[in-house]
C-alpha positions in Angstrom: 93.2 108.6 117.0 94.3 110.6 114.0 92.4 113.8 114.8 91.7 116.7 112.5 95.0 116.7 110.9 96.6 116.4 107.5 97.8 112.8 108.5 94.2 112.0 108.7 93.2 113.3 105.4 96.4 111.2 103.7 95.3 108.0 105.5 91.4 108.3 104.6 92.0 109.5 101.1 94.3 107.0 100.1 92.3 104.4 101.8 89.3 105.1 99.8 91.2 105.4 96.3 91.3 101.4 96.0 87.5 101.2 96.5 86.8 104.1 94.0 88.8 102.3 91.5 87.6 99.1 92.0 83.7 100.5 91.5 85.1 101.7 88.0 85.9 97.9 87.5 82.7 96.5 88.5 81.8 98.1 92.0 77.8 97.9 92.6 77.0 96.5 89.5 79.1 93.4 89.4 76.3 91.6 91.3 73.8 92.6 89.0 75.7 90.9 86.1 77.3 88.2 87.6 74.3 86.8 89.7 72.2 86.6 86.8 74.8 84.7 84.7 75.6 82.2 87.2 71.9 81.5 88.2 71.1 80.7 84.6 74.3 78.6 84.0 73.3 76.8 87.3 70.0 75.8 85.6 71.0 75.1 82.3 74.6 73.5 82.8 74.9 72.6 86.3 77.4 73.1 89.1 80.5 72.2 87.3 80.0 74.4 84.3 78.9 77.1 86.5 81.8 77.1 88.7 84.3 77.1 85.4 82.0 80.2 84.3 82.5 82.2 87.5 86.4 81.1 87.6 86.5 82.4 84.0 85.0 85.6 85.0 87.0 85.9 88.1 90.1 85.7 86.1 89.2 88.5 83.8 88.3 90.7 86.7 91.2 89.8 88.8 93.5 90.3 85.9 91.8 93.7 85.2 92.2 94.8 88.7 95.9 93.6 89.1 96.7 96.1 86.2 94.8 98.7 88.0 96.5 98.4 91.1 99.9 98.5 89.3 98.6 101.5 87.4 97.6 102.9 90.9 101.2 102.5 92.1 102.7 104.0 89.0 100.1 107.0 89.1 100.9 107.6 92.8 103.2 110.6 92.6 100.1 112.2 90.5 97.6 111.0 92.9 99.4 112.2 95.8 100.1 115.6 94.4 96.3 116.1 94.0 95.5 114.8 97.6 98.0 117.3 99.1 97.2 120.5 97.5 96.0 122.0 100.4 99.3 121.6 102.5 101.1 124.7 101.5 103.7 125.0 104.0 107.3 123.7 103.4 108.6 121.2 104.6 105.3 120.1 105.6 103.9 119.7 102.0 107.2 117.6 100.8 106.5 115.3 104.0 103.0 115.0 103.1 103.6 114.2 99.5 105.8 111.6 100.6 103.9 109.9 103.0 100.8 109.9 100.7 102.7 108.1 98.1 104.0 105.4 100.5 100.4 105.1 101.5 99.3 104.6 98.1 101.5 101.9 97.6 100.6 100.2 100.4 97.0 100.1 99.8 96.9 99.5 96.1 96.4 95.7 96.6 92.9 96.4 97.9 91.7 97.1 94.4 92.2 93.0 93.6 90.9 92.2 97.0 87.7 94.1 96.8 87.4 92.4 93.3 87.7 89.1 95.0 85.3 89.9 97.8 82.8 91.1 95.4 82.9 87.7 93.4 82.5 85.7 96.4 79.9 87.5 97.7 78.1 87.5 94.3 78.7 83.3 94.0 76.8 82.6 97.5 73.8 85.0 96.4 73.7 83.1 93.3 73.3 80.0 95.4 70.8 81.5 97.6 73.0 82.0 100.7 73.3 85.6 102.2 74.4 85.6 105.8 78.1 85.1 105.5 78.4 87.5 102.4 76.5 90.3 104.1 78.3 89.7 107.6 82.0 89.2 106.0 82.5 93.4 105.5 82.4 93.6 109.0 85.7 92.2 109.3 87.2 95.3 107.7 86.0 97.5 110.4 87.2 95.3 113.1 90.8 95.0 111.4 90.9 99.0 111.3 89.8 99.2 115.0 92.5 96.8 115.8 95.1 98.8 113.3 94.0 102.2 115.0 94.5 100.8 118.5 98.2 99.0 117.9 99.0 102.7 116.0 98.0 104.4 119.2 99.8 102.1 121.5 102.9 102.1 119.4 102.9 105.7 118.1 100.6 108.0 119.9 97.4 109.7 118.7 97.1 113.0 117.1 100.1 113.2 115.2 100.3 115.5 111.9 102.3 114.8 108.9 105.4 116.7 110.4 105.7 114.5 113.3 104.6 111.2 112.2 107.3 108.4 111.5 107.3 106.4 108.3 106.6 103.5 110.5 103.3 104.8 111.5 102.0 105.2 107.8 103.4 101.6 106.9 101.4 100.4 110.0 98.1 102.1 108.9 98.3 101.1 105.4 99.4 97.5 106.0 96.7 97.1 108.6 94.0 98.5 106.3 95.0 96.2 103.4 95.1 93.1 105.7 91.6 94.1 106.9 90.4 93.9 103.5 92.4 90.6 102.9 90.5 89.1 105.9 87.0 90.2 104.4 88.2 88.8 101.1 89.2 85.5 102.7 86.0 85.0 104.6 84.3 85.5 101.2 86.4 82.8 99.4 85.5 80.4 102.0 81.8 81.1 101.7 82.3 80.7 97.8 83.8 77.0 98.5 81.2 76.3 101.2 78.3 76.5 98.3 80.4 74.5 96.0 81.8 77.2 93.7 85.3 78.6 93.3 86.6 82.2 92.3 90.1 80.8 91.4 90.9 82.9 88.2 91.0 80.4 85.0 91.7 81.6 81.6 89.3 81.1 78.4 86.7 83.6 79.1 86.7 84.8 75.4 85.6 81.6 74.4 82.8 81.2 77.0 79.6 82.8 75.5 78.2 83.5 78.9 81.4 84.7 80.4 81.7 86.9 77.3 78.3 88.2 77.6 78.4 88.9 81.3 82.2 90.9 80.3 80.3 92.8 77.7 77.6 94.0 80.2 80.3 95.0 82.9 82.1 97.0 80.0 79.0 98.8 79.1 78.4 99.9 83.0 81.9 101.5 83.3 80.9 105.1 82.7 77.8 104.6 84.9 80.2 103.4 87.9 82.9 105.9 87.1 81.4 109.1 87.4 80.0 108.9 91.0 83.8 107.6 91.9 85.2 110.5 89.9 82.8 113.0 91.9 83.9 111.3 95.2 87.4 111.7 94.1 87.0 115.2 93.3 85.1 115.9 97.1 88.2 114.2 98.4 90.9 116.4 96.9 88.9 119.5 97.6 88.3 118.6 101.5 92.0 117.5 101.6 92.7 121.3 101.4 91.4 121.8 104.7 93.3 120.3 107.8 91.2 117.2 108.8 88.7 117.9 106.1 88.5 114.5 104.6 87.7 113.3 108.2 84.9 115.5 108.7 83.3 115.2 105.1 83.8 111.1 105.2 82.1 110.9 108.7 79.0 113.3 107.5 79.0 111.0 104.3 78.6 107.9 106.3 75.6 109.7 108.0 74.3 110.7 104.6 74.6 107.0 103.3 72.3 105.4 105.8 69.0 106.3 104.8 69.8 105.9 101.3 70.9 102.3 102.2 67.7 101.6 104.3 65.6 103.7 101.8 66.3 104.1 98.1 68.4 100.8 97.8 65.8 98.9 99.6 63.0 100.2 98.0 64.7 99.6 94.2 65.3 96.1 95.4 61.7 95.4 95.9 60.7 97.7 93.0 63.1 96.5 90.3 61.3 93.0 89.4 58.1 94.9 88.9 59.5 97.8 86.9 61.8 95.3 84.6 58.6 92.9 84.1 56.3 95.6 83.1 58.9 97.2 80.9 59.7 93.6 79.0 56.1 93.2 78.6 55.4 96.5 77.0 53.0 97.5 79.8 53.5 101.4 79.8 50.7 101.6 82.4 52.0 99.0 84.7 55.7 100.5 84.4 54.4 104.1 85.3 52.1 102.5 88.2 55.4 100.8 89.4 57.4 103.9 89.3 55.1 106.2 91.0 54.9 103.6 93.9 58.7 103.3 94.2 59.2 107.1 94.0 56.3 107.1 96.8 58.2 104.7 99.1 61.4 106.6 98.7 59.9 109.7 99.7 58.5 107.9 102.7 61.7 106.9 104.0 63.9 110.0 103.1 61.5 112.8 104.1 61.7 111.8 107.8 65.3 110.9 107.5 65.5 114.6 106.6 64.1 115.9 109.5 65.9 113.9 111.9 69.3 114.3 110.7 68.5 117.9 110.4 66.9 118.2 113.8 69.3 116.1 115.6 72.5 117.1 113.4 74.4 118.5 116.5 73.7 115.6 118.6 75.1 113.1 116.1 78.1 115.1 115.5 78.7 115.5 119.3 78.5 111.6 119.6 80.7 111.0 116.8 83.4 113.4 117.8 85.5 111.4 120.1 89.3 111.4 121.3 91.2 113.6 119.2 88.1 115.0 117.3 86.5 116.3 120.3 87.3 120.2 119.6 85.1 123.0 120.0 85.6 124.3 116.1 85.4 120.5 115.0 81.7 119.6 116.5 79.7 122.5 114.9 81.5 122.1 111.4 80.3 118.5 111.5 77.0 119.4 112.5 76.6 121.6 109.8 77.9 119.0 107.3 75.5 116.4 108.5 72.5 118.9 108.5 73.3 119.8 104.8 73.9 116.1 103.8 70.7 115.0 105.6 68.9 117.2 103.0 71.0 115.8 100.0 70.1 112.3 101.0 66.8 112.8 99.7 67.9 114.1 96.4 70.4 111.3 96.3 67.3 108.6 97.1 65.2 110.2 94.3 68.3 109.7 92.0 69.0 106.1 92.8 65.4 105.1 92.5 65.2 106.9 89.0 68.1 105.4 87.9 67.1 101.9 88.5 64.0 102.6 87.1 65.8 103.6 83.8 67.8 100.6 83.8 64.5 98.2 84.2 63.9 99.8 80.6 67.4 98.7 79.4 68.3 102.4 79.3 72.0 102.6 79.8 72.1 106.1 78.2 69.9 107.9 81.0 71.8 106.9 83.9 75.0 107.9 82.2 73.5 111.4 81.4 72.2 111.7 85.1 75.7 110.4 86.2 77.3 113.3 83.8 75.3 116.0 85.4 76.0 115.1 88.8 79.8 114.7 88.0 80.0 118.4 86.7 77.8 119.9 89.0 80.5 118.4 91.8 83.5 119.6 89.9 82.1 123.1 89.1 80.3 123.7 92.4 83.2 122.0 94.4 85.9 124.0 92.8 84.1 127.4 93.6 84.3 126.3 97.2 87.9 127.0 97.1 87.3 130.6 97.0 86.1 130.4 100.7 88.6 130.3 103.5 90.1 126.8 104.3 88.2 125.8 107.1 84.5 125.2 108.2 82.8 127.3 105.5 84.8 125.5 102.7 83.8 122.2 104.1 80.0 123.1 104.6 80.0 124.6 101.2 81.5 121.3 99.7 78.4 119.4 101.3 76.4 122.1 99.8 78.0 121.1 96.2 77.0 117.4 97.1 73.3 118.5 97.7 73.5 120.7 94.5 75.0 117.7 92.5 72.5 115.0 93.9 69.6 117.5 93.2 70.9 118.0 89.4 71.0 114.4 88.8 67.7 113.4 90.2 66.2 116.2 88.2 67.8 114.4 85.5 66.8 111.0 85.9 63.1 112.3 86.8 62.7 114.2 83.5 63.7 111.2 81.7 61.4 109.1 83.3 58.5 111.6 82.8 59.3 111.7 79.2 59.6 107.7 79.1 55.8 107.5 80.9 54.0 110.4 79.1 51.3 111.2 79.4 51.0 109.2 82.7 51.4 111.0 85.9 55.0 111.3 87.0 54.4 111.7 90.9 51.5 110.0 92.9 50.1 113.3 94.2 48.0 111.6 97.0 51.2 109.9 98.3 53.3 113.0 98.2 50.7 114.8 99.9 50.5 112.2 103.0 54.2 112.4 103.1 53.8 115.9 103.6 51.3 115.5 106.2 53.5 113.1 108.1 56.3 115.6 107.9 54.3 118.2 109.5 53.2 116.2 112.2 56.7 115.0 113.3 58.1 118.4 113.3 56.8 119.5 116.6 58.3 116.2 118.2 61.8 117.1 116.8 61.8 120.4 117.8 61.2 119.4 121.3 64.1 117.0 121.1 66.2 119.8 119.7 65.6 121.8 122.8 65.7 119.4 125.4 69.0 117.7 124.1 70.8 121.3 123.0 71.5 122.4 126.5 74.8 120.4 126.8 73.8 120.0 130.7 73.2 116.3 130.9 75.7 114.9 128.9 75.9 112.9 125.7 74.3 109.7 127.2 71.5 111.7 128.6 70.9 113.4 125.6 70.6 110.1 123.4 68.3 108.8 126.2 65.6 111.8 125.1 66.6 111.9 121.4 66.2 107.9 120.5 62.6 107.4 122.2 61.6 110.8 120.7 62.8 109.6 117.1 60.8 106.4 117.5 57.9 108.6 118.4 58.5 110.8 115.6 58.5 107.8 113.3 55.4 106.1 114.8 53.6 109.3 114.3 54.5 109.8 110.6 53.5 106.5 109.5 50.0 107.1 111.5 49.7 110.3 109.8 50.9 109.5 106.5 48.8 106.3 106.3 45.7 108.4 107.3 46.0 110.9 105.1 47.0 108.9 102.1 43.9 106.3 102.7 41.3 109.7 103.1 42.9 111.0 99.7 42.7 107.8 98.0 39.6 107.1 99.1 38.3 110.6 97.9 39.6 110.2 94.5 
């Protein structure tokens, strides 16, 4: 609906800012802190006291997030300036600046709503109820789809900042915020259904359990803030290209899928073993658990790399619809997906290494890896401004993501290596098996690229060819890597 325009940059960048600010307040670590606190309280003090603990934590976090939402509104002129640097022509730049400020004001409440939603999801998880907590975020997507449909019907598609009325920006901002509100409301309902409440209450300072949870959250701020800061830098830099934020976020969404299905799933499964071995002082067990987690991460990340790089053109062609279906955008998006397809492997290793360090109660190591990734993003991303404001700059920005992920992964891996020395850092048999599996599937993927690259049969036919070939490649990867791994381990 928006197309490759500066208006698309404005909407997507500003609508991302509240989520980034929420990540700094608590973000992905909130559940890791709140769930254990509530579970422990349920076991020791019962439902009533645990509900009060949760309400006190809610009071702290909602108050903090509300203050940050207000700060977002006050800082909107500065943020708008940083997100519109790429609009150089007047009066287009002045109008873009004005619309960005308006949008920031309308999306600012999302900071509070994301906090409420996360608290509700954590409360349900503490009571071992997962379905609604996992499904509720889909309401945001549905709400955004409805918002876009209404905006297209009322104002039309493909408008840029010089043509877009203020009413369109207000509609987009309001619809996006109401979508997050629907998500938060569902999580509140789910919390009530498990007998808890996230209605804010005072007294968290006088509650030892709430105070300890708050202290752990404060210690994690730097770890959460660095990735959020790095992504904001990418948003600001990609906004210098017309439609650049849109291309970057679409490619980034594809890049996030293997990490969500791979590294995060691996760390969820491996974290208890890593934590248990670290707590018991079992260095041998900890090293073995790390090597296994890394091996599993590579097992998921390597075939994903092959598929994303091989079928980047097809993925871009499928995603480019409506106003996005332009001859220039599709190859640019394909190149970005291919580069980030490599980056997701490094990002997965970084995530596994970071969680392994956390399992040792090491906060300094993950913070150092985050600093390395942030500095790499700023330096490499800033250098991309030397390139023309078009496809070369966007592809180079994705290269900056790859560099930052690789630097952070290397930092975390080196720290793990020091911690487990003299034990081996990598399971060589597992790495060789993964490499063998990759070699086996390459001909299948190459055949798929050749068969789907003609453009004669249309997207549906290309998908009909690519999907079964991808499934075949996955099956061959499993068979080859399992066979080679078993033989190597048997020989050793």
